[in-house]
C-alpha positions in Angstrom: 134.2 154.3 142.2 132.6 154.2 145.2 131.0 150.4 145.5 128.2 149.0 148.0 128.7 145.5 149.2 125.3 143.9 150.2 125.3 140.5 151.7 124.5 138.9 154.9 128.1 136.7 155.0 130.8 138.5 156.3 133.0 135.6 154.2 131.1 136.5 150.9 132.0 140.3 151.8 135.7 139.8 152.6 136.0 138.0 149.0 134.2 140.7 147.2 136.7 143.3 148.8 139.4 141.3 148.3 138.7 140.8 144.6 138.2 144.3 144.1 141.4 145.5 146.4 143.6 145.6 143.0 141.0 147.6 140.9 142.7 151.5 140.8 140.4 154.0 142.8 137.6 152.1 144.2 136.3 152.5 147.5 133.5 150.7 149.0 131.1 150.2 152.0 129.3 147.3 153.6 125.6 146.5 154.2 124.4 143.0 155.7 120.7 142.9 154.5 118.7 145.0 152.1 117.2 147.4 154.9 120.6 148.7 155.7 121.8 148.6 151.8 118.4 151.4 151.4 120.0 153.3 153.9 123.4 153.6 152.6 121.9 154.3 149.3 120.2 157.3 150.6 122.9 158.8 152.7 125.2 158.3 149.7 125.9 158.4 146.1 127.3 155.0 144.7 128.8 153.8 141.3 127.8 150.3 141.6 125.9 148.0 144.0 126.8 144.2 144.7 123.6 142.6 145.9 123.0 139.3 147.3 120.0 138.0 145.9 119.1 135.5 149.2 119.1 137.9 152.5 117.6 137.9 155.7 115.2 140.9 156.6 115.1 141.8 153.2 115.9 139.8 150.6 118.0 141.4 147.2 114.8 141.2 144.9 112.8 143.3 146.9 116.0 145.6 147.9 116.5 146.0 143.6 112.5 146.4 143.5 113.3 149.2 145.7 116.2 150.7 144.0 114.4 150.7 141.0 111.0 151.9 142.0 113.3 155.3 143.0 113.5 158.0 139.6 117.4 159.3 141.6 118.2 155.6 141.7 116.5 153.7 138.8 119.6 153.8 136.6 121.7 153.0 139.6 124.2 150.1 138.0 123.7 146.3 140.0 125.4 142.7 139.9 123.8 140.6 141.4 125.1 137.3 143.2 123.1 134.4 142.9 122.9 130.5 142.4 118.7 130.9 141.6 117.9 129.3 137.8 113.9 129.6 137.9 112.0 131.0 135.3 110.4 133.1 137.4 113.4 134.8 139.5 115.3 135.0 136.0 112.4 137.0 134.4 112.7 139.2 137.7 116.0 140.3 137.7 116.4 140.4 134.0 113.8 142.9 133.8 114.2 144.9 136.0 117.5 145.8 134.3 120.7 144.5 136.6 124.0 145.3 135.1 125.1 142.1 135.5 125.5 138.6 137.9 127.6 136.4 140.0 127.0 133.4 139.7 127.0 131.1 143.2 129.2 128.9 144.4 132.3 132.1 143.8 135.5 131.2 143.2 138.5 133.6 144.4 139.9 134.2 140.6 137.2 134.1 138.6 135.6 136.5 140.8 138.2 138.8 140.3 138.3 138.6 136.4 134.5 139.1 136.1 134.4 142.1 139.0 137.5 143.6 136.8 135.5 143.4 133.6 132.3 144.6 135.1 134.3 147.7 136.7 136.0 148.3 133.5 132.9 148.3 131.6 130.9 150.8 133.7 134.1 153.4 133.8 134.1 153.1 129.7 130.6 152.2 129.0 128.9 155.1 128.1 128.1 155.4 124.5 130.2 158.0 122.8 128.2 160.5 120.7 127.1 160.0 117.4 129.2 162.1 114.8 127.0 164.9 114.0 125.9 165.5 117.7 129.6 165.8 118.4 129.9 168.2 116.0 127.2 170.4 117.1 127.9 170.0 120.7 131.5 169.5 121.5 132.7 172.0 124.0 130.1 173.8 124.5 129.9 174.6 128.2 126.8 174.2 131.2 126.3 175.0 134.4 123.7 172.7 136.2 122.0 174.5 139.5 120.2 171.9 141.5 120.2 171.5 145.1 120.1 167.6 144.8 123.3 165.6 144.7 121.8 162.8 143.1 120.1 165.1 140.1 123.4 166.8 139.8 125.7 163.9 139.6 123.0 162.3 137.1 123.1 165.0 134.9 127.1 165.6 134.7 127.2 162.0 133.9 124.5 162.0 131.0 125.6 165.5 129.3 129.5 165.3 130.1 130.1 163.1 126.8 128.9 166.5 124.6 129.1 169.1 126.6 131.6 170.3 129.5 129.5 170.7 132.7 130.0 172.5 136.3 127.6 172.1 138.8 126.5 174.3 141.7 123.8 173.1 144.3 121.7 176.2 144.9 120.5 179.2 143.0 122.9 181.5 145.6 126.1 179.4 144.5 125.2 180.1 140.8 125.0 183.9 141.8 128.1 183.8 143.8 129.6 182.0 141.0 128.4 184.1 137.7 128.8 187.4 139.4 132.6 187.4 140.6 135.1 189.0 139.4 136.6 185.8 137.3 133.3 185.0 136.2 132.9 181.8 133.7 131.3 181.7 130.5 128.9 179.4 130.2 126.5 178.5 126.6 123.4 177.0 128.4 122.4 177.5 132.1 120.3 174.5 133.1 118.0 175.0 136.2 116.8 171.8 138.0 113.4 171.8 139.7 114.9 172.3 143.2 117.7 175.2 143.4 116.7 177.0 146.8 116.9 180.4 147.1 116.7 182.4 145.2 113.4 180.8 143.0 114.0 180.3 139.3 111.7 182.7 138.0 113.6 185.3 139.9 116.7 183.5 139.3 116.7 183.4 135.1 115.7 187.4 134.8 118.8 188.0 136.9 121.3 186.3 135.1 120.0 187.5 131.8 120.8 191.0 133.1 124.7 190.0 133.0 127.0 190.9 129.9 129.2 188.0 129.6 125.6 185.9 129.8 123.8 187.9 127.0 124.5 185.0 124.6 123.5 181.9 127.3 120.5 180.1 126.7 118.5 179.6 129.8 116.6 175.7 130.2 114.8 175.1 132.9 113.3 171.1 134.1 110.2 170.6 135.1 108.0 167.6 135.9 106.3 166.1 133.1 102.8 166.3 134.5 103.5 170.3 135.6 101.6 172.9 132.9 102.3 176.9 132.7 105.9 175.9 134.2 104.5 177.8 137.3 105.9 181.0 135.6 109.0 179.3 134.1 107.8 179.4 130.7 107.9 183.2 130.9 111.1 183.7 131.6 112.7 180.1 130.4 114.2 180.1 127.0 113.1 176.3 126.6 111.5 174.1 129.2 112.4 170.4 129.4 110.4 167.4 131.1 112.4 165.9 133.7 113.5 162.2 133.4 115.8 159.6 135.1 116.5 157.7 131.7 119.9 159.2 130.4 118.9 159.2 126.6 115.6 160.7 126.9 117.1 163.5 129.1 120.0 164.0 126.7 117.5 164.5 123.4 115.0 166.9 125.3 118.2 168.5 126.1 119.6 168.8 122.5 116.5 169.5 121.5 115.7 172.6 124.3 119.4 174.1 123.2 119.3 173.5 119.1 115.9 174.0 118.3 115.5 170.8 116.4 113.0 168.3 116.9 114.3 164.9 117.1 111.1 161.8 117.0 112.1 159.0 119.2 111.7 156.6 116.0 114.9 158.9 114.5 116.8 159.1 118.2 119.9 157.0 117.4 121.3 157.0 121.1 118.1 155.7 122.3 117.7 152.6 119.6 121.2 152.2 120.7 120.3 151.6 124.0 117.6 149.5 123.4 119.9 147.5 121.5 122.6 147.5 123.9 119.9 146.0 126.7 118.8 143.3 124.8 122.0 142.1 124.1 122.5 142.7 127.7 119.3 140.7 128.7 120.1 137.9 126.2 123.7 137.4 127.8 122.1 137.2 131.5 119.6 135.0 130.5 121.3 132.4 129.5 124.2 133.2 132.5 121.5 132.6 134.7 119.4 130.0 133.6 121.6 127.8 131.3 125.4 128.6 133.3 126.3 129.7 129.7 128.7 132.2 128.3 127.0 133.7 125.2 129.5 135.5 122.7 127.8 138.7 120.2 129.2 137.6 116.7 130.9 140.6 115.2 129.4 142.2 112.4 131.2 140.1 109.5 132.1 137.3 111.2 130.7 133.8 110.6 128.5 132.2 113.3 128.7 129.0 114.3 125.3 128.2 112.6 124.6 130.2 109.6 121.2 132.3 108.5 119.3 131.7 106.6 118.4 127.8 108.1 115.3 125.8 109.4 114.7 127.1 113.0 112.2 128.3 115.6 111.5 131.3 115.8 109.5 133.5 118.8 108.3 136.9 117.9 107.1 140.0 120.0 105.9 143.1 118.9 105.5 146.1 121.2 103.7 149.4 120.8 104.3 152.6 121.8 101.2 154.3 120.5 101.8 157.7 118.8 105.5 157.2 119.4 107.4 154.2 117.6 106.8 150.1 116.8 109.6 147.5 118.3 109.4 143.8 117.5 111.8 141.3 118.4 112.4 137.6 116.6 114.2 135.3 118.8 115.3 132.7 116.0 117.5 129.2 116.6 118.2 126.5 114.2 116.7 123.3 115.2 119.4 121.3 116.5 120.2 124.5 119.0 116.6 124.6 119.9 116.4 121.1 121.5 120.1 121.5 123.0 118.8 124.6 124.7 115.5 123.2 125.3 116.7 119.9 126.9 119.2 121.5 129.3 116.0 123.2 130.7 113.6 120.7 131.6 116.3 117.8 131.9 115.6 116.0 129.0 118.1 114.3 126.6 117.4 116.6 123.0 116.3 113.7 121.1 113.4 113.6 123.8 112.2 117.2 122.9 109.3 117.8 120.8 108.4 121.0 118.7 106.1 122.1 121.6 108.6 122.4 123.8 111.2 124.3 121.9 108.4 126.6 120.2 107.8 127.4 124.1 111.4 128.0 125.0 111.9 130.2 122.4 108.6 132.1 123.2 109.4 132.7 126.6 113.2 133.7 125.7 111.3 136.6 123.6 109.3 137.3 126.4 112.2 137.9 129.2 114.1 140.1 126.4 111.3 142.4 125.5 110.0 142.9 129.1 113.5 144.2 129.4 113.1 146.6 126.8 109.3 147.6 127.8 110.6 148.6 131.2 113.2 150.8 129.5 110.4 152.7 127.7 107.9 153.0 130.9 111.4 154.3 132.7 111.4 157.0 129.8 107.8 157.7 130.1 106.2 155.9 127.4 103.2 153.4 127.4 103.5 150.8 125.6 101.5 147.5 124.7 103.1 144.4 124.7 102.2 141.6 122.3 101.5 137.8 123.2 104.7 136.4 121.0 103.8 134.6 118.2 106.3 130.9 117.6 106.8 129.2 114.6 109.1 126.5 112.9 110.8 127.1 109.3 113.1 129.5 107.4 111.3 132.6 107.0 110.7 135.7 109.1 107.6 137.4 107.8 106.8 140.9 108.2 110.5 142.4 108.7 112.0 144.1 105.1 115.8 143.1 105.1 116.5 146.8 105.5 114.5 147.5 108.5 116.0 144.5 110.8 118.9 144.5 113.0 120.4 141.3 113.0 122.1 140.3 116.2 124.2 137.1 116.1 125.4 135.0 118.9 127.5 131.7 119.8 127.7 129.8 123.0 129.8 126.7 123.7 128.0 125.1 126.7 125.5 123.8 125.2 127.4 124.4 121.8 124.3 126.5 120.2 124.1 129.6 117.7 121.2 131.4 117.8 119.8 135.3 116.6 118.0 138.3 117.5 116.5 140.1 114.7 115.4 143.9 116.0 113.1 146.6 114.0 112.4 149.8 115.0 109.5 151.8 113.2 106.6 154.1 112.8 103.8 154.2 115.1 101.8 151.9 112.8 100.0 148.6 112.8 102.4 145.6 112.7 102.3 143.6 109.5 100.6 140.0 110.1 101.9 138.0 112.0 103.3 133.9 110.1 
């Protein structure tokens, strides 16, 4: 794993290196500010960036925005170092999809433990394919052809969970590999947007003439805005729109290979990704703003505060016209709501009124759904985000139980329990708000 350490303090960088030294197969480079970091990211491929928020020349937030604005690096894992707790900063960090955070001041023992967990999660964190997908795709050999090393790395990572992937850096390289005396056999040839010489329009017919590739499916990538495929539509077996969102690309690739249409509302991998984003955003939100470690309650386990019960609710709807509708309800019991709000505004829980706790719930829902909205935008899906609706009571209106996914969280500081209700449905008008 190659890691870039970005901090203007040599002491902090040294602490990070000591914490990382004990991890196997870990290599790292250093940068003193955002400008140096972006230069390194442009030259090399990294598996993780650890980025200080407060730096001269270009601060961490500007650097993160630059990374996320690049399609090639939009999914690059980034862990931020910060002592910031302000709502505006936390909102931006969470919405831009940070992988995790390290709170300052850093302690060496705690730092080592935290980094080890982050690295382990990145190394093993890719979701396994669904059982059905694994049965269809297991063992299929795919050759990826693309000049861009970032694209090849992305494609290898995205597809390797269900396909056996080999890659080459040009059309000429593909011909050398496939026309040799011991040429390997592939089930799918994936032709990237840029393959050098020969062009895709010339390469594909040539490959189709090779006897050992007679059953191979030729799949070509193109920009979503492209029309007609520049001749690719006449020679390729399938065309797919390019995206750096792994779930979206894999779904499109599977569709091109199998010919089975998979609407977004029925895409388990993408919906599971949105759920992971919601969980991650919730953990980061509480950690950054409240210095609180929250724990997802395992399915079937008893939460600290059982539901249903009286509490504060904030619901926010996110619509992707023509694709799907999404809704999130942040709910917290009365006592926990006052504990959380009191800590945020510096007041005793007994002095917090209903308007304060509903405003807090609404803001938390805004930040969590903002993360999901960015995820959809990255996937090329336009969205319409509604204003949150907040209320105090015992029920959640407009959510049939079978349509909800309930996530329950506990926190020990403050000792609170809260939950998220997630719903993904067809692109229809949302039910009336309570």
